[in-house]
C-alpha positions, 0 to 999 in steps of 0.5 A: 688027044691030051688034055693040054692040046685040047686047051692049047686049040681052045685058046687059039680059037678064042684068040683068033676070034678076038683077032677077028673081031679087033680087025673089024673094028680097026676097019670101022674105025677107018670107015669113020675117019673117011666120013668126016675129018675137020681141022680146029680152026675150021670147027672153031669158025663153025661154032661161032657162026651156028651155035645157038647161044652165040645167036641168042647173044648177038641178038642180045646185043642188037636189042641193045644197041636198038634202045639207044635210039629210044633212050635220046629221043623226046617223047611223043607230041599231044595234040589237044582240042578244046570246045567251049560253050557247046549248044545244047544240041552237041553241034561242033559246027555251032560251037562259041570257041575252039582251041587246037593246041600241039604240046611237046614235053621237053627235058632240061638239057642234057638229060637226054643226052645222058639217057643216050650215053647210058644205053649206049654204054649198056650195049656196049657192055651187051656187046662185051658179054657176046664177046666173053661168050665166044671166048667161052664157046671157043675153049669149051669147043677145044677142050671137047676136041682134045677130050675126042683126041684123047678118047681116039688115042686110047683106042688105038693104044688099046689096038696096039696092045692087042696086036702086041699081045698077039705076038707074044702068044705067038712067042708063048704058043711057039715055045710051048710046042717046041717044049721050052714054055709052059701052058700057063704062059699061053693062058696068060696071054688069053687072059690078058686078051680078054681083059683088054678086050673087055676094056673097049666097050668103055673106051668106045663110049667115050668117044662118043660122048666126046664125039656128041659133045663137040657135035652139040657146040657145033649145032650138029646132030649129036650122031654126026661123025668125027674124024680123028682130031689132030694131035696138038704140038707140044710148042713151048710157052714162052710167055712172061707172067707180066706179058700176060697180065697185060694182055688180060688187062687189056683184052678180056671181055669181062673186064672191059665190061666192068670198065664200061659199068663204072662209067655208066654208073657215074653217067646215072649219077650225073643223070640223077643230078640233073633231076634237081633241074625243071622239065619243060612242056611247051604249047602252041595254040590256035584260036577259033571264035564264034563272031569274033577275031581268030587268034594264036596262042602259046603256053609254057609249064615247068615242073618244080623238083626244088620243092622242100617236098619233093627234094628228099626223093632226089637226094636219095637218087643221087646218093643210090647212084653214088653207091652204085658207082662205088659198087662197080669200081669194087666189083671192077677191082675184084674182077682184075684181082681175080683176072691176075690170080687165073693167069698165075694159076693156069699158066702154072698148070699149063707149063707143069702139064707141059713139063709132064709131057715133055718128059714121057716123050723125051725120057720115060717112053723111050725107055719104056720101048727099050725095057719092052723090047728087052723083056720080049728078047729075053723071054725068046731067049728063055732069060726072062718070065712071061709074067715080066714081059706082061707087066712090062707090056702094061707099063708101056701102055700106061706110059703112052696114055699118061703121056697123052693125057698130060698133053690134053691136060695142057691144051684144056688149060691152055684154052682156059688161060686163053679164055681168061685173057682173052685172046689166042696165045702163040703156041696155041694149037 
């Protein structure tokens, strides 16, 4: 047996083992797909219900809502008992005089209403924080979902490349057996397939990481299986920049919270100005006198906030509240500017990724397939080299990956844009 024949048999054995392993991996991937297959809208609904971050945010909103009733309520009334001229035996029944009183602190009219309004604005701000957290979570889930899609596509492309290399090996082997090809072509096919096989563990690790992140967002076990995510549709985003600005300024939860913060600061300033007015304490009393007529009494007291030694305190409170109003207004304006910038930036990135993906889909990939077919036919006919065939195959694989990378990048940026705007957009998959 010649050295060339021994080498050829060894190469065939290695390739057969590789193809068998490839077949088992395909079957395993199919089993995983059969175990679990979820559509993105279903996963979004599941995350909105189960995600622990949202559960905590809802409880914070519930806690803030319950502070409203506390803020608008009066202080507890005070029940008092006064005993006068107690005998030396401290016998209460022989007390000369007893006074039973019931008093209530009453803030100046309007103070409680303002406190209630301030608490209401705080609860509404907490609600908007919840809505913002929901939008953030949906964006993260979409990004993780499409990262998982890309990982699956990378593995699928890998298996398609392995199958293509197997065909190249068969062509090279057939030409070598008939004396029309070289042993080097068979070796090149073996090396290419070995290099391709070494990349598979990295691709599988990326898929496992993406699936674990998605499971974490869904509050599942990180090892829970996932089916192959649905491929996003390349629908053109036709919204104008002005339309997106209007949507964001009207719907973004962070902007609503900033507006509420301004209103809350203004109400806090109004409350600070009310501190110049006195609060009252009203008491109703019942007198019981020993060997004398019983009677009733009343008592009214009020604070004196306009005294010259207390007025500076309230002046400072008003100045503090006025500064808080100005700060809240500046923060609202800054957030509006930031929102406009983010909309402009993300829309440009969405459209750029969309154009790249469309170019790959309509032009580059069809041309790469044509080049690959031509290179394969040329090698069979003896007009082209095996190295040209391998280079063409590598280029086709790279173009496929770049197409799906651009497609996923578009979805990631679109998810960020929807988070900034505060609502879903037509064309979002």
